[in-house]
C-alpha positions, 0 to 999 in steps of 0.5 A: 234197518231197512239194509238188514230186512233187503238182506233176508229178503234176499237170502230167503230168495236164493234160500228157495231157489237153491231148494229148487233147483236141489229139486229137480236135481233129485227129480233128474237122478230118480228119472236117470235110476228109471230109465237104468232099471227099464233097461237092466230089466230088459236086457236081463228079460232078454239074456235068459232066452239068449243064456237058454238057447246057448245051453241047449246048442251046447247039450246039443253038441255034445250029444252029436259028439256022442253019437260020431264015437259011438259010430 
């Protein structure tokens, strides 16, 4: 019977180690997801002003072309 006791204790330790490893992996994944979301938010925050500025430039070019056609 002592072998069964040793094996059950060993199994409990192995299961606990697996649980700890899985929790750490899950935490790392959530950290990576958080970093990606922060990067995406920064990217979206900078893209909108850039897109707006490009649109302003396109409008100014069209107005300039129309002025040249009229003259």
